[in-house]
C-alpha positions as CSV (number, residue, x, y, z in Angstrom):
1,M,-46.1,-36.3,51.1
2,K,-48.5,-34.4,48.8
3,E,-49.7,-35.7,45.5
4,A,-48.7,-33.9,42.2
5,P,-51.5,-32.0,40.6
6,E,-53.2,-33.7,37.8
7,Q,-51.7,-32.7,34.4
8,Q,-53.8,-30.5,32.2
9,Q,-55.4,-32.4,29.4
10,I,-54.7,-31.2,25.7
11,D,-57.6,-31.3,23.3
12,P,-56.3,-32.8,20.1
13,K,-59.3,-31.2,18.2
14,A,-58.4,-27.7,19.5
15,V,-54.8,-28.2,18.5
16,A,-55.9,-29.3,15.0
17,R,-58.2,-26.3,14.6
18,E,-55.4,-23.9,15.7
19,Q,-52.9,-25.5,13.2
20,K,-55.5,-25.2,10.5
21,R,-56.1,-21.5,11.3
22,K,-52.4,-20.9,11.4
23,K,-51.8,-22.5,8.0
24,A,-54.7,-20.6,6.5
25,W,-53.4,-17.3,7.9
26,H,-49.9,-18.0,6.6
27,N,-51.2,-18.7,3.1
28,F,-53.3,-15.6,3.1
29,A,-50.6,-13.3,4.6
30,G,-48.0,-14.8,2.3
31,T,-50.2,-14.1,-0.8
32,L,-50.9,-10.6,0.4
33,L,-47.2,-9.9,1.0
34,L,-46.4,-11.2,-2.5
35,V,-49.0,-8.9,-4.1
36,Q,-47.6,-6.0,-2.1
37,F,-44.1,-6.8,-3.2
38,L,-45.1,-7.1,-6.9
39,A,-47.1,-3.9,-6.8
40,S,-44.2,-2.0,-5.1
41,L,-41.8,-3.4,-7.7
42,Y,-44.2,-2.3,-10.5
43,A,-44.3,1.3,-9.2
44,F,-40.6,1.5,-8.7
45,Y,-39.9,0.1,-12.2
46,R,-42.3,2.6,-13.7
47,A,-40.7,5.5,-11.8
48,Y,-37.2,4.3,-12.9
49,R,-38.2,3.9,-16.6
50,L,-40.0,7.3,-16.6
51,G,-36.6,9.0,-16.2
52,M,-38.1,12.1,-14.6
53,I,-37.5,11.2,-10.9
54,P,-34.2,12.3,-9.4
55,E,-32.0,9.4,-8.0
56,R,-32.3,10.6,-4.4
57,I,-36.1,10.4,-4.6
58,L,-35.9,6.9,-6.2
59,Y,-33.6,5.7,-3.5
60,L,-35.9,7.1,-0.8
61,A,-38.9,5.5,-2.4
62,G,-37.0,2.2,-2.7
63,G,-36.0,2.4,1.0
64,L,-39.6,3.2,2.0
65,Y,-40.9,0.2,0.1
66,I,-38.4,-2.1,1.8
67,F,-39.3,-0.7,5.2
68,L,-43.0,-1.2,4.5
69,M,-42.4,-4.8,3.4
70,L,-40.5,-5.6,6.6
71,L,-43.1,-3.9,8.8
72,T,-45.9,-5.8,7.1
73,T,-44.0,-9.1,7.5
74,I,-43.3,-8.5,11.2
75,L,-46.9,-7.5,11.9
76,S,-48.2,-10.5,10.0
77,F,-46.1,-13.2,11.7
78,A,-45.0,-11.8,15.1
79,G,-46.7,-13.3,18.2
80,R,-47.4,-17.0,18.2
81,I,-49.6,-17.1,21.2
82,P,-53.3,-16.5,20.3
83,G,-54.8,-13.4,21.7
84,A,-56.2,-9.9,21.1
85,A,-52.7,-8.3,20.6
86,R,-51.9,-10.8,17.8
87,N,-55.2,-10.3,16.1
88,I,-54.8,-6.5,16.2
89,R,-51.3,-6.8,14.7
90,R,-52.6,-9.0,11.9
91,F,-55.5,-6.6,11.2
92,I,-53.0,-3.7,10.9
93,S,-50.8,-5.8,8.6
94,V,-53.7,-6.5,6.3
95,I,-54.7,-2.8,6.1
96,L,-51.1,-1.7,5.6
97,A,-50.6,-4.3,2.8
98,I,-53.8,-3.3,1.0
99,A,-52.9,0.4,1.3
100,V,-49.4,0.0,0.0
101,T,-50.6,-2.2,-2.9
102,I,-53.3,0.3,-4.0
103,G,-50.9,3.2,-3.6
104,S,-48.2,1.4,-5.6
105,L,-50.6,0.5,-8.4
106,Y,-51.9,4.1,-8.6
107,A,-48.3,5.4,-8.7
108,G,-47.2,2.9,-11.3
109,N,-50.2,3.7,-13.5
110,F,-49.6,7.4,-13.0
111,M,-46.0,7.0,-14.2
112,G,-47.2,5.1,-17.2
113,A,-49.7,7.8,-18.1
114,V,-47.0,10.4,-17.8
115,S,-44.8,8.4,-20.2
116,K,-47.7,7.9,-22.6
117,A,-48.6,11.6,-22.6
118,V,-45.0,12.6,-23.3
119,N,-44.8,10.1,-26.2
120,N,-48.0,11.4,-27.7
121,I,-46.8,15.0,-28.0
122,T,-43.3,14.0,-29.1
123,S,-44.3,11.3,-31.5
124,P,-47.5,12.2,-33.3
125,D,-49.0,9.4,-35.3
126,G,-48.6,9.0,-39.0
127,S,-52.1,10.2,-39.7
128,D,-51.6,13.8,-38.7
129,I,-53.0,16.3,-41.0
130,A,-50.7,18.0,-43.4
131,A,-53.3,20.4,-44.8
132,V,-56.9,20.9,-45.6
133,E,-57.7,21.6,-49.3
134,N,-61.0,23.3,-50.0
135,V,-62.9,23.1,-53.3
136,Y,-64.8,26.2,-54.5
137,V,-67.0,27.1,-57.4
138,L,-68.6,30.4,-58.3
139,M,-71.8,31.2,-56.4
140,S,-73.7,31.1,-59.7
141,D,-72.5,27.5,-60.5
142,P,-75.1,24.8,-60.1
143,A,-72.6,22.3,-58.4
144,Q,-73.4,21.6,-54.8
145,S,-70.9,18.9,-54.1
146,L,-67.8,17.2,-55.6
147,A,-70.0,14.6,-57.2
148,D,-71.6,17.3,-59.4
149,C,-68.2,18.3,-60.9
150,K,-67.5,15.2,-63.0
151,D,-66.6,17.1,-66.2
152,Y,-65.2,20.3,-64.6
153,K,-61.8,21.7,-65.1
154,F,-60.1,22.1,-61.7
155,G,-57.5,24.7,-61.0
156,V,-54.8,24.1,-58.4
157,I,-51.6,25.8,-57.3
158,G,-48.5,24.2,-58.8
159,D,-44.9,25.2,-58.0
160,S,-44.4,25.0,-54.2
161,E,-47.9,23.5,-53.6
162,G,-47.6,20.9,-56.4
163,A,-47.4,17.8,-54.2
164,L,-50.2,18.9,-52.0
165,S,-52.4,19.7,-55.0
166,Y,-51.6,16.4,-56.6
167,A,-52.6,14.6,-53.4
168,A,-55.9,16.4,-53.3
169,A,-56.5,15.7,-56.9
170,N,-56.0,12.0,-56.3
171,Q,-58.8,12.1,-53.7
172,I,-61.1,14.1,-56.0
173,N,-60.6,11.4,-58.7
174,K,-62.1,8.8,-56.4
175,T,-65.3,10.9,-56.2
176,T,-65.7,12.2,-59.7
177,G,-63.4,10.0,-61.9
178,A,-60.4,11.4,-63.6
179,I,-60.4,15.2,-63.7
180,D,-58.7,17.8,-65.8
181,V,-56.3,19.7,-63.6
182,I,-54.6,23.0,-64.5
183,P,-51.8,24.3,-62.3
184,Y,-51.3,28.0,-61.6
185,S,-48.4,29.7,-59.9
186,S,-50.2,31.6,-57.1
187,S,-53.5,31.7,-55.2
188,A,-54.3,35.1,-56.9
189,E,-53.8,33.6,-60.4
190,L,-55.9,30.6,-59.4
191,T,-58.7,32.8,-58.2
192,D,-58.6,34.9,-61.3
193,A,-58.9,31.8,-63.4
194,L,-62.1,30.8,-61.5
195,Y,-63.5,34.3,-61.8
196,S,-62.8,34.4,-65.6
197,G,-64.2,30.9,-66.3
198,S,-60.9,29.4,-67.3
199,V,-61.7,26.7,-64.6
200,R,-65.0,25.9,-63.0
201,A,-63.6,24.7,-59.7
202,M,-60.5,25.6,-57.7
203,V,-58.7,23.6,-55.0
204,I,-56.9,25.7,-52.4
205,Q,-55.7,25.5,-48.8
206,D,-58.0,27.1,-46.3
207,N,-55.0,29.2,-45.2
208,Y,-54.6,30.7,-48.6
209,V,-58.2,31.8,-48.5
210,L,-57.4,33.7,-45.4
211,M,-54.6,35.4,-47.2
212,L,-56.8,36.3,-50.2
213,E,-59.4,37.9,-47.9
214,E,-56.6,40.1,-46.4
215,T,-56.5,42.0,-49.8
216,E,-58.8,44.6,-51.2
217,E,-59.0,42.8,-54.5
218,Y,-60.2,39.5,-53.1
219,R,-62.0,40.6,-50.0
220,D,-65.3,39.5,-51.4
221,F,-64.1,36.0,-52.1
222,E,-66.5,34.4,-49.7
223,S,-69.5,36.1,-51.2
224,R,-68.5,35.3,-54.8
225,T,-67.8,31.6,-54.3
226,R,-69.3,28.6,-52.7
227,L,-67.5,25.9,-50.8
228,I,-68.6,22.5,-52.1
229,G,-66.1,20.2,-50.4
230,S,-63.1,19.8,-48.2
231,I,-60.2,17.4,-48.6
232,T,-58.0,16.3,-45.7
233,V,-54.4,15.5,-46.8
234,T,-52.4,13.5,-44.3
235,S,-48.6,13.8,-44.0
236,E,-48.3,10.2,-45.3
237,E,-50.3,11.1,-48.4
238,L,-48.3,14.2,-49.0
239,N,-45.0,12.4,-48.8
240,T,-46.2,9.8,-51.3
241,A,-47.4,12.5,-53.6
242,K,-44.0,14.2,-53.6
243,D,-42.4,11.3,-55.5
244,A,-45.1,11.4,-58.2
245,N,-45.9,15.1,-58.5
246,P,-46.6,15.8,-62.2
247,F,-47.0,19.6,-61.8
248,P,-44.2,21.8,-63.2
249,S,-42.1,23.8,-60.8
250,G,-42.6,27.0,-62.8
251,S,-39.6,29.3,-62.6
252,G,-37.6,26.9,-60.5
253,S,-37.1,29.5,-57.7
254,D,-38.3,27.2,-54.9
255,A,-35.6,25.9,-52.5
256,D,-35.6,22.6,-50.6
257,I,-35.6,23.7,-47.0
258,G,-35.1,20.2,-45.4
259,Q,-34.8,19.6,-41.7
260,S,-33.7,22.7,-39.7
261,T,-33.5,21.7,-36.0
262,D,-30.5,20.0,-34.4
263,S,-30.7,18.7,-30.8
264,V,-28.1,19.6,-28.2
265,R,-25.9,16.9,-26.7
266,N,-27.1,17.3,-23.1
267,I,-30.2,19.3,-22.6
268,S,-29.7,19.7,-18.9
269,T,-26.3,21.5,-19.3
270,D,-26.1,22.8,-22.9
271,P,-27.8,26.1,-24.0
272,F,-30.6,25.6,-26.5
273,I,-33.2,27.5,-28.4
274,V,-36.9,26.5,-28.8
275,Y,-39.1,28.0,-31.5
276,I,-42.7,28.5,-30.1
277,S,-45.2,28.6,-32.9
278,G,-48.8,29.4,-32.2
279,S,-51.7,29.2,-34.6
280,D,-55.2,30.9,-34.4
281,T,-57.0,27.5,-34.7
282,R,-58.9,25.2,-32.4
283,D,-58.6,22.0,-34.5
284,K,-57.6,18.8,-32.6
285,K,-55.1,17.9,-35.3
286,F,-52.1,19.9,-36.4
287,K,-51.9,20.9,-40.0
288,V,-49.8,23.3,-42.1
289,S,-51.0,26.8,-41.2
290,R,-50.0,30.4,-40.7
291,S,-48.1,31.0,-37.5
292,D,-49.6,33.9,-35.5
293,V,-47.2,33.5,-32.6
294,N,-43.5,33.5,-33.3
295,I,-41.4,33.4,-30.2
296,L,-37.9,32.1,-29.6
297,M,-37.2,30.8,-26.1
298,V,-33.4,30.9,-25.5
299,V,-32.5,28.7,-22.5
300,N,-29.3,28.2,-20.6
301,P,-29.8,25.4,-18.0
302,K,-26.5,26.1,-16.2
303,T,-27.2,29.8,-15.5
304,K,-31.0,29.4,-15.3
305,Q,-31.5,32.2,-17.8
306,I,-34.4,32.3,-20.3
307,L,-34.9,34.9,-23.0
308,L,-38.2,35.1,-24.7
309,L,-37.8,36.9,-28.1
310,N,-40.9,37.9,-30.1
311,T,-40.9,38.5,-33.8
312,P,-44.0,40.2,-35.2
313,R,-46.2,38.0,-37.5
314,D,-46.0,40.6,-40.4
315,Y,-42.2,40.9,-40.3
316,F,-41.1,41.2,-43.9
317,I,-38.0,39.0,-44.4
318,P,-36.5,36.6,-47.0
319,I,-38.4,33.4,-47.1
320,P,-36.2,30.3,-47.2
321,K,-38.6,28.7,-49.8
322,S,-37.3,31.2,-52.4
323,S,-33.8,30.5,-53.7
324,S,-33.7,34.0,-55.1
325,G,-34.3,35.7,-51.8
326,K,-37.9,36.9,-52.2
327,K,-39.5,38.2,-49.0
328,D,-42.7,37.4,-47.3
329,K,-44.5,38.0,-44.0
330,L,-43.3,35.7,-41.3
331,T,-46.8,34.4,-40.6
332,H,-46.9,33.0,-44.2
333,F,-43.7,31.0,-43.6
334,G,-45.8,28.5,-41.7
335,L,-47.7,27.6,-44.9
336,Y,-44.6,25.8,-46.1
337,G,-44.0,23.9,-42.9
338,V,-42.4,24.6,-39.5
339,N,-38.9,24.2,-40.9
340,C,-39.5,27.2,-43.2
341,S,-40.3,29.4,-40.2
342,I,-37.3,28.1,-38.2
343,K,-34.9,28.6,-41.1
344,G,-36.2,32.1,-41.7
345,L,-35.7,33.1,-38.0
346,E,-32.2,31.5,-37.9
347,N,-31.2,33.6,-40.9
348,L,-32.7,36.7,-39.3
349,Y,-30.9,36.4,-36.0
350,G,-27.8,34.4,-37.0
351,C,-28.6,31.6,-34.5
352,N,-29.2,27.9,-34.5
353,I,-32.7,26.8,-33.3
354,N,-32.6,23.3,-31.7
355,Y,-36.3,22.5,-31.1
356,Y,-39.8,23.6,-31.8
357,V,-43.1,23.6,-30.0
358,Q,-46.4,24.1,-31.9
359,I,-49.5,24.9,-29.9
360,N,-52.9,26.3,-30.9
361,F,-55.3,28.4,-28.9
362,T,-57.2,25.4,-27.5
363,G,-54.0,24.0,-26.2
364,T,-53.1,27.3,-24.6
365,E,-56.5,27.5,-22.9
366,K,-56.3,23.9,-21.6
367,L,-52.7,24.4,-20.3
368,V,-53.6,27.6,-18.4
369,D,-56.6,25.9,-16.8
370,D,-54.6,22.8,-15.8
371,L,-52.2,25.2,-14.1
372,G,-55.0,26.6,-12.1
373,G,-54.8,30.0,-13.8
374,I,-51.8,32.3,-14.1
375,T,-50.9,35.7,-12.7
376,I,-49.5,38.4,-15.0
377,N,-48.6,42.0,-14.6
378,N,-50.8,43.8,-17.2
379,P,-49.3,47.2,-18.1
380,Q,-52.4,48.6,-19.7
381,A,-56.1,48.2,-18.9
382,F,-58.3,47.1,-21.9
383,S,-61.4,45.2,-22.8
384,S,-61.8,42.6,-25.5
385,R,-64.4,39.9,-26.5
386,G,-66.5,40.4,-23.3
387,Y,-63.5,40.4,-20.9
388,S,-62.0,43.4,-19.0
389,F,-58.3,43.3,-18.0
390,A,-57.3,45.8,-15.3
391,K,-53.9,47.4,-15.0
392,G,-51.5,45.7,-12.6
393,D,-51.3,42.1,-11.3
394,I,-54.3,40.0,-12.6
395,T,-55.1,36.3,-12.4
396,I,-56.7,34.9,-15.5
397,N,-58.0,31.5,-16.6
398,G,-57.6,29.7,-19.9
399,A,-60.4,31.4,-21.9
400,Q,-59.2,34.8,-20.7
401,A,-55.6,34.0,-21.5
402,V,-56.5,33.3,-25.2
403,V,-58.4,36.6,-25.5
404,Y,-55.5,38.4,-23.8
405,A,-53.0,36.8,-26.2
406,R,-55.1,37.6,-29.4
407,E,-56.0,41.3,-28.8
408,R,-54.1,43.9,-30.8
409,Y,-56.6,46.6,-31.8
410,A,-56.8,48.0,-28.3
411,F,-53.2,49.2,-28.4
412,K,-51.4,51.9,-30.3
413,D,-48.5,49.6,-31.3
414,G,-50.9,46.8,-32.1
415,D,-49.0,43.6,-33.0
416,N,-46.0,44.6,-31.0
417,M,-48.0,44.8,-27.8
418,R,-49.8,41.6,-28.7
419,G,-46.4,39.9,-28.9
420,R,-45.3,41.3,-25.5
421,N,-48.6,40.1,-24.0
422,Q,-48.0,36.6,-25.4
423,M,-44.6,36.6,-23.8
424,R,-46.2,37.6,-20.5
425,I,-48.4,34.6,-20.6
426,I,-45.5,32.3,-21.5
427,S,-43.4,33.7,-18.7
428,A,-46.2,33.3,-16.2
429,M,-46.7,29.6,-17.2
430,I,-43.0,28.8,-17.0
431,R,-42.8,30.4,-13.5
432,K,-45.8,28.5,-12.3
433,M,-44.7,25.1,-13.8
434,T,-41.2,25.4,-12.3
435,S,-42.2,26.6,-8.8
436,S,-44.2,23.7,-7.5
437,P,-43.2,20.0,-7.5
438,K,-46.9,19.2,-7.3
439,L,-47.5,20.9,-10.7
440,I,-44.5,19.2,-12.2
441,M,-45.7,15.8,-11.1
442,N,-49.1,16.7,-12.6
443,Y,-47.6,16.6,-16.1
444,S,-49.6,13.5,-16.9
445,K,-52.9,15.5,-16.9
446,I,-51.3,18.5,-18.5
447,L,-49.7,16.7,-21.4
448,G,-52.7,14.4,-21.8
449,D,-55.0,17.4,-22.2
450,L,-52.6,18.9,-24.8
451,E,-52.6,15.8,-27.0
452,G,-53.7,16.9,-30.5
453,F,-53.4,20.6,-29.6
454,M,-49.6,20.6,-29.2
455,V,-46.6,18.9,-30.9
456,T,-42.9,19.3,-30.3
457,S,-39.6,18.1,-31.7
458,L,-38.2,17.6,-28.2
459,K,-37.6,13.9,-27.6
460,A,-39.4,12.1,-24.8
461,D,-36.2,11.5,-22.9
462,E,-35.2,15.2,-23.2
463,I,-38.5,16.3,-21.6
464,D,-37.9,13.7,-18.9
465,T,-34.4,15.1,-18.3
466,L,-35.7,18.7,-18.0
467,V,-38.4,17.7,-15.5
468,K,-35.9,15.6,-13.5
469,M,-33.5,18.6,-13.5
470,Q,-36.2,20.9,-12.2
471,L,-37.4,18.4,-9.5
472,N,-33.8,17.9,-8.4
473,D,-33.0,21.6,-7.6
474,M,-36.4,23.4,-7.9
475,A,-34.3,26.4,-9.1
476,S,-35.9,29.7,-10.0
477,W,-35.3,31.1,-13.5
478,N,-34.4,34.6,-14.6
479,I,-36.8,35.2,-17.4
480,K,-36.5,38.3,-19.6
481,T,-38.5,39.3,-22.7
482,Y,-37.6,41.4,-25.8
483,S,-39.5,42.2,-29.0
484,V,-38.0,43.4,-32.2
485,T,-39.7,46.3,-33.9
486,G,-40.3,47.8,-37.4
487,N,-42.4,50.1,-39.5
488,G,-45.6,49.2,-41.3
489,G,-46.1,49.4,-45.1
490,M,-47.5,47.7,-48.2
491,D,-45.6,45.3,-50.4
492,Y,-45.7,42.3,-52.7
493,T,-45.0,39.0,-50.9
494,Y,-43.7,35.6,-52.1
495,S,-47.1,34.0,-51.3
496,M,-49.1,36.8,-52.9
497,P,-46.8,38.1,-55.7
498,K,-49.3,40.2,-57.5
499,T,-51.1,41.8,-54.6
500,K,-49.8,44.2,-52.0
501,L,-50.3,43.2,-48.4
502,Y,-49.6,44.9,-45.1
503,V,-46.1,44.1,-43.9
504,T,-43.7,45.2,-41.1
505,Y,-40.2,46.4,-42.3
506,P,-37.6,45.2,-39.7
507,N,-35.8,47.8,-37.6
508,S,-32.2,46.6,-38.1
509,N,-31.0,48.0,-34.8
510,S,-33.6,46.0,-32.8
511,V,-32.7,42.8,-34.8
512,D,-29.0,43.4,-34.0
513,K,-29.8,43.8,-30.3
514,A,-31.9,40.7,-30.3
515,S,-29.0,38.7,-31.8
516,S,-26.7,40.1,-29.1
517,L,-29.1,39.1,-26.4
518,I,-29.3,35.5,-27.8
519,N,-25.5,35.3,-27.8
520,K,-25.3,36.6,-24.2
521,V,-27.6,33.9,-22.9
522,I,-25.9,31.2,-25.0
523,S,-22.5,32.2,-23.7
524,G,-23.5,32.2,-20.1
525,G,-24.1,35.9,-19.4
526,E,-26.8,37.1,-17.0
527,L,-29.6,39.3,-18.4
528,T,-30.7,42.4,-16.6
529,D,-33.8,44.6,-17.1
530,G,-31.4,47.2,-18.7
531,D,-30.4,44.7,-21.4
532,V,-34.0,44.2,-22.7
533,K,-35.1,47.9,-22.6
């Protein structure tokens, strides 16, 4: 009978070392899995709170996170017998956990940046600029700064500008001490008072100076006067001044416009109208200014119809600021706030405008560049400001888009052509933004770059809903454009009551047609090329 082989001896120290390594790995792998889980949860929570991501994509993302957690767990703890295969699985699990964690943190931070960017353009801070008031003296006056004007009489515009003038006067008081302020009813009367010596300094919005220089009588304003100081009035300061404004309201013909916009119940299903207002400025803070771009965007989300309707900046129509129905150029309406422009367009077309977007030329330039340029069909070759634009399909960058949108002197119908070109740019931007999920998900950078150069009355959740809708179906939109027309002439305006300015008298037939186009989109009809000819 043979003897049994000698039993293999177990090294207690080797067993102890293996148990120690096993415990260390379990602690390390467990911690790594916990970090991966928390990072995944953070990304999913951010995506859910953002409100832009369609449910089906959220469910897919949630399922993917669960699958990756299970996979990492299996790779981390499968295989109890030491060996090369187990070490390879563990190595893969570590790489996978780190990759998922980094990706989740990036995605979560991206979603947070998108949310912050949306909030910044929909909820501008309370220090936004209401207006910039400039102080001028005659060129022959010895004063070089506000500190030199201690005993001067200051002229201001009362009536509609009373609160703004009062807010500016309060700031001047801090520099010079109490000043003697005399209100005038218009910028022309105020300028005449300075020229005649009735006042030695005048306080006036920079936008009114632009209006003065449009006229033959005051074209030499810049050469006859000297700017000695600028005063920035914030919206908060203006609102405070309204309650304490001591300046008389003159004839009492000014009306209280109030809030004009009214949101729709469900922006993803209900038709709505957006007023797009553009200003020829590059300041990184919005202030009351003339509106050089006045376009209504009529949108029907159900039928995927968009009508872009341009109204020339010089359109001569009743200004809501006047309770007696006085008329002014549409561009001047912006001097009295965006609600004045909105109400004037509502009265013109018999419609209800639900939202507004204000953007200046720097914002337009940044937006086009963030889109990687846009392609438009240019109907007429022309050159402007060092750029040449060929006839036909052309691709332009942000700087070129601004020049393209501003040019009017190269065309026979001037401002009308400029308006149509501006709508071509907007149409191209809409098409590009809605055609690629990658661009839509790049809204963080786009909106971040627009901060300070664009504001909107759209609520953050409404923007989220629109993006979510587009991501959900990636539908193409039927975009049509139309411009109302008119005839040029000279007339007195509400803003410049004693000086004739160039205006455009509306063509009533084109206005009636525009109203019918608005109603067709709102009621669910489909626009054709024949409709907008």
